[in-house]
N, C-alpha and C positions, 0 to 999 in steps of 0.2 A: 263658771267665767266665760264669757262669749269673746271670741277672737274678733278683732276688727280687721278689715281688709289690709290695712298697711301692715299690721303686724304679721298677719298670715303670709303676706308676700315676703317680708323679711326673713321669716321661718324656712320658706322654701328656697329663698335665696341662699341662705347658709347651709340648708342641707345639700344644695346642689354644689356649692364650692368644697364642702367636704366630701361629697362623693367624687367630684373632679378631681381633687387632691388625692384621693385614695386610688383611683383610676390611674392617674398619672404615676404615683408611686408603684403600683402593681405593675405598670407598663415598663417602668425603669428596672424594677426587679426581674420582671420576666425576660426583658432585653439582656440584662447582665447574665442571668442564669443560663439563658439559651445560646449565649455567644461564647460560653467557656469550651475549651478544648476537650474537657471531660464530658460534657453535654453532647457535643459532636460525635464523640466516640462512642457513645452509648448505642447509636444507630449504625454508624459507620464502621463496619468490620472488615475493611479491607485488610489483608493480612500483613501488609507492609506499611499501613498508614502512618503509625506513630514512628516507626524506625527510619522510614525513608525522609519523613519531615524532619527529624533530629538529625540526620545527616546532610540536610540541604542547606544551601547558603542563606535561607530565611531563618535558620535556627543557629547554626553554626558558622559565626563570621567575626571579622575582626572589631566591629563595633559593639558586640553584645547585645544587639536589638533582636528580640525574638517576635517574628510574625505570626499570628494565631489564625486558626481556621477561617474565622468569619472575616478576617480582614483581607483574604485573599477571594473567598467565595462568595461574598455578597458585595452589591454596591455600597459606597461609602456611607450613604444616609438618605434620610427622608422617606416618602412613599415607596421609592423603588425598592429600598432596603427591605422595608417591611413586607411588600408584596412578595419579593424574591423569598424571604425567609418563610413565609407563610407556604407559598407553592412548594419549594424545596422540603420543607418540614412535612408536609401532608405526603408528598412522594416517599421520603426516606422512612417514614413510620409505617406506611402501606408496605414498603418493601421489607422492612424489618419482621413485620408480622406475617407476610404471606409468602415470602420467597427464601430459598436456601442460598446463602452467600457463597456456598461452594460451587454453585452454577454460573456464577458471573463471570463475564469475559473481563477480567481486571485490565489485562493489556489493551484490550480495544477501548476501554474507558479512559486510558492514559494517552491515546493519540491526539493529535491536535485538534481534529474535527469534533471529538467528544469535549476535550479541554476548553475549547471556545465557548461552550455552553455553560461551563462551570465556573469560569473566570472572567468576569467583566473587566474591559480595559480600565474603567474607571477605577476599580480597585488597586491596580497596579499604578495608575498615575496619581493616586492620592499619596504615595510615598515617594515615587521616582518622579519628581517634580521637574529636574533638571535632566533633559535626556543627553546633555553633552557635558557631563561632569569632568572634573579634574582626572585625568588619568586614563580616560576612556579610549581604547586602541582604535586604530585606522578603520579596522573590520567593524567595531561598534559604530562608529560614527556613521559609515555607510549604510549599516542596518537601520539606525534611527532616522536618517535622512529619508530612506526608502520608507519607513513606517510613517511618517509625516507626509510624504507624498501619497501614500495610498492608504490613508487613514479610513477605516471602516472596512477595508477589504483585507489589510494584514493586521493581525492581532498581534499582542505583546506574546501569548503563549505559542506563537508560531515558531520564535526563535529561542524562547526562553522556557521550553516546557519542562526543563528539570530542575528549576530553581525552588519549586515548592516541595515536591517529593523527588529527591534525586533517584536515579535509576542504579546506583552504585551498590545499594544494599540488596538489591534483588538478585536472587540465585540464578544464575543462567541456566537456559535449557541445555542440558548437556549435548555436545556433539556425537554423533554416532558414526564411529569408524566405518569405512566401506566394507571392510572385511566382516564387519559384525552385521550389517544389514542385509547382506545377499547370501549369507552362509557360504556356499561352495564357489562363489564367484572368484575367479582369477584372471586378471586382464590378459585379453588374448594378444598374440605376436601381432605387431603391425603387418599388414599386407604388402608393404612396398609401394608398388604401382597402383595398387588398389584397384585393378581391373576385374577381380573376380568379385561379382555382387553376392557378398556376405557381410555379416557383422563384422566389425575390426575396432580396434581402440587406436585412437589418435595421440601421440605423444607431442607435446610441445618441445621442440628441440632445446637441449642443454638444461631440461629441468626433469623432475620427476612427476611431473603433472600430465595427467591423461585423461581421456574422456571416451565413452563408447559412442559409436555410430551404428545404428540399426538400420539393416537393409529393408525398404519399405517396397514391396513389389507393386508395380503400377497396376492400374485398373480403374473400372468405372464406378461412380456411386452417384447417390440423389444427395444433392448438395442444399442446405437449408432445411427449414422446418415446416411440416404441413400445417393448415390452418388449425387443425383441432389440438395441436400440442400445447400443453398447459404452459403459460407464461410467454408464449410466442410473442415476439414483437415484429411490427411491420418490415423492418429491414431483413428480416430473416427469410423472406420468401420473395417471389414463388420459388418453389421446389424446382430444380432443373438438373439435367443429366451432365455430369462432368467426367472426362477422362484424363488422368494424370499418369506421366510416365514415372518409371522406376526411380527412386532416390533414396539416399541415406539422410536419416535424421537423428539428431543428438538423443541419447536415451533419455537424458535428464536435460534441464535448463543449464546454461552456462553458470558455472560456480564461481563462487569468489576467488576460489584458488586460480582458476584460469583468466578471470578477468583482472584481477590484481597483477598478474605477470604481464598482461597487456599494458596496464597502467604503468608498471615498473620499467618496461623497455621503451615505451613511447612517451610517457607523461613529461610535461614541462612545468616548470615552477610558477609561470604568471602568463598573462594572456599578452599579445602584442598585435597591433593591427596597423596596416599601412594603407591609407585611402580606403577603397572598397575591396581590396585584397585581404583575405584571412590568413596570415602567415603562422597561425597558431598550428604547431606540428604534432600535437597530441593532446591527451587529457589533462586539463589543469586540475589543481587540487580542489575537492569539493569544498563548498561553503561550510557544510556540516558534517555530521557522522553518516555516511551513506548506509551502513549496514544497521542503522538504528539502534546499535547495542545489542542485536540479536545473535550476533557471531558471523564469521565469515567461514573460511574453509570450504566445506562441501555444501554449504547452504547456496541457494540460488543468488545470484548477483542482482542487485535492485538499484533504483533511482538514476540510471544512466538514461541519457535522452535517445530517441530513435536514431539521431545522427551518430552517437557514440556507439550505439549497437551495430551500426553499418561500418564505421571505422574498425570496430573489433573484428568483423568478418574479413575485411581487407587484410588486417595485420596477420590474422590466422592463416590466411591464404598465402601471404607472402613468406610466412616463416616455415610453412609445412610443405609448400609446393603443390596443394590440392585445393581447389578452389571452393570455398565456403560462402554461404550467404544466408540471409533470413528467408523462411518459407513464405512461399505465397499462401494467401488464404485458403485456396483450394487444396494445396498440399497439406496445409495445417489441419483443416477438417477431415480430410481422407485418412490422414495417419491418425487423428484422434478417435475417429469412428472404428478403425480396424475391423471394418466388414460389417459392422453393426448398422441398424436404421433407427434405433429409437432415440429418446431424448438423452440417454446417456449410453456409453459402451457396456453398461451393465444392465440388469433388469431393474426397474423402479419407476414409480409414478412421481414426478416432481411435486404433485400436491401433497404427497405424504412427507416430502422432505423440506419443504420451504415454509418460511414462517410469514410468507404473504397470505397463506391460508389461515383465516381468523380463528379456525379450531386448534391449529398448531400455536397460535400466539397465545391462546389460553392454556393449552394442556401440553405443549411442547411437540415437536416433530419426532417422526419416527427416523431415527439415525443409525438404526442397527445394520443398514446393508451400505449406505452411501460412506459411512465412516471407513469401510474398508478400503476405499479407492481413493478419497479426496480429503485434501486438507482445505477447509473452508470455514465460514464464520462460526458455525456450531461447535467446532473442535480444535480450531487452530489457536485459541487463545491469542487472536491478534498479532500473530508474528509469523515469519517463515520457518520452515523446518528443513532438516537434512533431506536428501533423497533417499529412495529406497525404503521409506517408512510407510508407505501405502502399497498396495496392489497394483501392477502395471495394467495396462490396456491389452487387447488381444495381439498387437504388434510387440509388445515387451516395452512400451514406452511408459515412464513413470510420470505422474502429476500433470497429464495434459489438461485436467479439468480444474486443478486447484494449485494451492501453494502460491504461485504468483501468475499473473496474467502475461501473455507473450506478444512480443512484437511480430507483424506480419510485413511484407514488402508493399502490399497493396495500399494504394490511396483508398480512402473510405469514403463511401457514398451510400446514403440509405436506400437508394433505387438500384444498387450495383445489379440485382439479380434480376431486375424487370426486364433488360435487354435481350436476356438469354433465349427466351421463347422456347420452342419444343427442339430446338437444334441441339446436338451435341457439342460442348465447349471442350476443346483439347488444350490442357495447360492453361488455362484462363490466368491473367494476371491483373484483373481489375481494371478501373479507370485509368486513362493516360494521365490525368492530372488530378489535383485536389489540394486541400490545405490541411488534412489530418490523415494519419495513417491507421490501418486496421490493428486493433488488439483484440486477441482470441483468448479464449480459456477464461477460467475463474481464478480467485485468489484466495488467500487466507481470510479476507475480509467479506468475501461474496457470499450471498445467499444462495442456497440450494437451486434457486430459479435461474441464476446467472452462471452456473457451471454445467450447463446443458451443452452438448457437442455443437450445436448450431447457434448459440447465443454469440451476438456480435457486439463488439465495442470499438471506440477509437480513442486516439490520443487526443489531449486537450493541452496543446503545447503552452499556451499563454497562461493558462489556470495553473498548470503543473509548475510554473516559474514564478508564480505570484510572490513568494516570500524572499525570492533571491534579490538582494539589495544592489548586485553588481551591476555596472553600465559598462558596456553591454552585459547582458545577462549570460551566464554560462551555456556553452553550445553542448557541453558535455554531461551535466548532472541536472537533473529535476530536484528543486527544493520541496515540492509538495505532492510528490508522488512515490509511494513506497512499495508498491505491490505490483510493479511491471518488471519483467525481465526478459529473456529471450532464449531460444536454442537455435542451432545451426543445422543447415541442410547442405547436402552436396549431391549435385545431379548425376545420373547415369542413364545413358541413352545409347541404343544400338550396340551394347558391348563396349562402350566406352565410357569411362569415368572422367568427370571433370578434373582438369589440371590447371594450375594457376601459373601464369607467367609471372617471373620475378617483377615486382612492384618497385618504384623508386622509394628511397628511404623517406620516412616521414619528415626528416629535415630538409628534403629537397622539394617537398610537394607544396603547392599553393592551390587554393581552391577557395571558390566564393561560398559564403553560407548557403 
């Protein structure tokens, strides 16, 4: 029997309809199966993924509504959802097959910068349609107004990072007691007037809180990095001769115990302004949790602004009678090098340590030596760590290259070294004006290329306050910078130590921003 053209066309049409329905049904089934929590968990082996989700407000809440994996981590629908699911699926299967989950930096993956890539705002807004719901706190109203004003710049997860996977179920990193970290260490007796140039312990009056100051003998050194240093940036040169006078420097960064005492003694409950005069007398409460849930005590204090760090130094000078301040950039690099002249104060080639080397990205960097001295991206697991848990530099200073970056007094300029020429600079203090300040050293989030002695960076004041919804924004706390702290120095010149005159109490002081 011979098919006529109309009959053959109808058969083709029928076959096409059946195949289309079959493909549509297969797509629906595939979408359903691959959107289940069990399917997601087959590749995602985060040690706390399920438990932290079940402890979060998206699982345990008064309404009884449970929010599932794909509802947060994929766009609500359409081609964007299909494309995101395919892209993430390929990546996750590749990671499951080729990588060891024990090597993943889980804490780093939970920071806002990474979370923004995994949680589209559209997924949040699909459920949270009304941003000003009944019962919303004033703080929440301020935050949502700021979100709408900065839409595209501020994301939902900037403020609500813990709603999908709470941090409560995660075992904290144990604090290390000072007596356990340094063995035979005993706090030295304070030297009184401090005229003798030797290490001493400074005690905050009326407390049991103390910190060590290390005597750094003055000298000359070559500041900056030579053109052939791996990963050198243009603002690190040219190399120039610098001499600094003797000074004392904190053995470790200012800890939370020290900084919390400053906040306790000087903090105020709210902001007040009068015209163009700021009558804010001390630190106001932070908008979020400044220690990020990592712990306080002996860990380095973080998230304070440069302004707050300088006010801390003024307060410390007032209560101790000895003048403390932030280090200049030259003092910082001189102290960091400890008489050495290489990329680090220990032997090592940055190309062997850094993931910017393509070989290291494929096969992993050699961390055997740098791990002894530095908390950085490869070993810190995305958080700060107590002091004295790595080896010191030749001057006996800890964590100069890692754990947290550190404020310096100098204004930042990319060409600050260019004017030096061949002349010897004595106690340079950097440019006389600027908009941002120098930040030196690396942090728990830094690649090995950025923890070199000569590596320079600077504050990004506006960007580090992007999420802060307050008007005016806080002068005391950064909302978007969690890896910068500071350490203090004290001058010593010609046999005389710097002594501070009594300062007016914070309640009597007025200053412009």
